[in-house]
C-alpha positions, 0 to 999 in steps of 0.5 A: 541755159547751156549757152551762157554756161559755156561762155562763163566757163571760158576762162581767160588765158591768163588769170587776172591780177585779182584772181591771182591775189584771190588764190594767194589769200585763199591759199594762205587759208589752206596754209593755216589749216595745214599748220593747224593739223601739223604743228602739234606733231613737232611740239608734242614730244616736248610738250609731253616731256615738260607739261606732263612733268610740270602739270601732271598731264595724263596720256588722255589729256595729251590726246585731248590736246591733240584732238582739241583742234579737231573738236574745235573744227567740229564745233565751228562746223555747226555754225560755219555755213549759217555764219557765212550766210549771215555775214558773208564769205569774206568776213567769215574768212577774216574772222577765222584768221583773227581767231587763229592769230589770237590762239598763238599767244594763248598757247605759247604763254600757257602755264597750265592745261586749261589755257593750252586746251583753250588755245588749241580749241581756238585753232580748231574753230578757226580751222573749221571755219576755213575748211567750210568758207574758203572752198565755198568762196573759191567755188562761188568766185572762180569759173568752171575752168579755174575751179579745179585748179583753184581749189587744188591750190587751197590743198597745195598750200595746206600741204605746204603748211604741214611742211612748214610745221614739220620744218619748225619742229625739226629746227627745234629738235636740233636745238633740244639735241644740242642742249641734251649734249650738256647732260644738264637736266635743268638745261634740257628741260628748259630747252624742251619747254622753249621748243614747243612754245617757239614752235607755236610762236613761229606760226603767228605771221601767216595768221596776220597775213591771211586776216589782213589780206582777206579785208581786200577781197571782194564778197562772193558774187553768188552770195551778193546776188542769191542771198542779198539780191545785190545785182550791181555789187555781184556784177562788180565782184565778177568784173574783178576776176573776169572780162566784161563778156564773161562777167555778164554771162556768169551773171545771167546764168546765176539769175536764171538758177532756180535758187533765186526767188522773186525778190532776188534772194534765195528761198529757204529749203530743207537739206533733206528735201528729195531733190537735194538728198542724194548729193548731200548724202554723197558729199557727207559720205566722201568727207567721212571716208576721207578722215576714216583713212586716218590721215590727220592722226597719221600726220599728227602722230607721225613722229610718235609712229616712226619712233615706235616703228624703230626710227630714233628721234632725229631720223623720225623728224627727218622722215616727218619732213620728208612725208610733208614734202612729198605731200606737197609735191604730190599735191602739186601734181594733183593740181595739174591732173584734177581738171585733166583726169577728173575727180572720180579717177583721182579718188579711185586711184588715191583710195585704192593706193591708200588701202594697200599702203595701210595694209602693208604698214599693218603687216609690218607692225604686226610682225614686230608686235607679235613677239612681245611678252606679257609682264602684267602679272609681275608688275601687278605684284609690285603695286603697293598702296595703289601706286607703282614706282619702279626703277628700270635698270638692266637688272629690273628689265631682265627680271621682267623678262623672267631673268633673261638678259636684254638683247638690244633696246627694250620697250614696255607698253603699259595700260592701267586704270583706277576704275574708269580712269585709264592711262597708257605709258610707253617706256624704252631703255635706249642707251641703257640708262635707267628709266623710272616707271611711276604710277599714282592716283594723283597723276591719273585721276583728274577732278571735274572742272567747273563745266564738268562739275555742272553737268555731273550735277545734272547727271549728264556728264558722260566721262569717268567719275572722279569720286568713284576712281578715288576709291578704285584700286590700281589695276594693270590692264595690260603690259607688253615687253619686247625689243624695239624694232630695228632701224630697217623696220622703221624705214620700211614703215616710213616707206608705207606712210610715204606711199599712203601720203602720196596716194592721199595727196593725188586723190582725196587730198585735192578732190575732197574739197571739190566734192564738198563745194561742187556736189552741194546745190546752191540753195543748201551749199553753205549749210550743207557744206557745214554739216558735211565738214562737221561729219568729216571733223567728227570722224577725225576727232574721234580717231585722234582722241582714241588713237593713243589708248587704242595703240596702247591696248591693241597695238599699231597694227590694229589701227592700221587695219581699221583704216585700211577697211575704211579705205576699201569702203571709200574706193567702192563709194568713189567707183560706184556712186560719185559722178564726174563734175570736171568742167561743169558749172555749179548750176550744171552739176545741180541740174544733173542731180535733178534729172536723176530724180 
């Protein structure tokens, strides 16, 4: 089998027009995936400012809106592999694009929490399908010499999607700031409401291009041969991207793989069969560690993090754009390195740099959070009728500080609860204007929906019970008051995040998709990738959902230190467990794991 493998691996000097088209459409899938992850960062400040007022959304509900994309990815990852096996890789890609396209009007026209959450879930389901099917399609369609660069192109367009999302958010920020100059509250509210809706509308075109473009692709030759036994169609698909000699050699290699049964279709095998257990668990570990670095939460909450670090609104948005641009630039560098230096080296370099960057950011936040004053007792004393309403003018800020006059901008981070229902508010006195602190049961305790009520009757609902919270008193769990960090501190944190993103882009950003598709043997590749991505998205969803409550209770330093610890585990896994797969065909990689048994 070695001779045909070498022949098939010899890619043409220049990719064919069809290969370039395939990479473009697959790249558009990466673009949509990046938009899925990044678009909420620019929209969230305006969504929080308007929807929380119009629909009384809590911090927890806003966290669910952010995490809904990741939750949708978890749900779709459950069936992405089975769906790709049932209808083919190409049609699964078309379906993912159609779901993304549908999500845009659902979100942009939303007039309440439920349609907004539903639209974000649709985006997540689309992203989960894209995250499994596009790398799977690329791995099965490209030659070994092109596979690294081709899969890296998916990540490159993903990072460009993040840049596009950041630029859209920056454009809308400038429009909102122009409306703020009018000093008319109604005009400012309307501008913010229009801003977050327009941010989503601008993402419609890429979804249409990816959906329509997928219809012109050929099906995966490995799916045609190994799943359906269609030899002639598999050979025709190979000939669209390879010359005649290479197509015939690749076809012979696929026909000789043990994944092919006597009828030409793949036999069924368990994911936990002894021969598959090591590569399957290794791929799951790599994908879980990738999300445990906090990458998705940092990208989604970048503007919020930088605001808390001391950068004003427009500067934080510009820094967010710089983060996304650097991500794209370093991914472009990784495209050239991944088939030269190999996956193992880049993962070790990336995870080690990520760990150091996160530790530095944690130390900066720890220095700024150390001097905050506990003002929970005076706020609890002002609670009346299980509610709290306080106009924080200069005198009130000074009273909270024990009569000490303010020196510069102050920030109050307040955690409170009604029974098991908790919320976090962060208030700042930028510009010296009075700020209204308002806490009420109606704004904090949400009733069960239809689904929640159904599971509550079955005693299966794991979330807080509104009936218990209706009788619980308001409790101020924690209130920390301190100066807003200076601009210098904000730019130092931005520098740490830029370093974090640069190391992530060079290492895990590109190599995680290769690990996902290359480590899985042919028989279990679709379902194995589905489960590995499910673990990846589950970790990401949990981190995103707990981010706001965690930093409200424990500060940003604790979150960054946790991510740094996970990155240390990542470095050890890459250094000690991961084999090098550079330049090997999928069949050769599978055979190398078989020899380890």
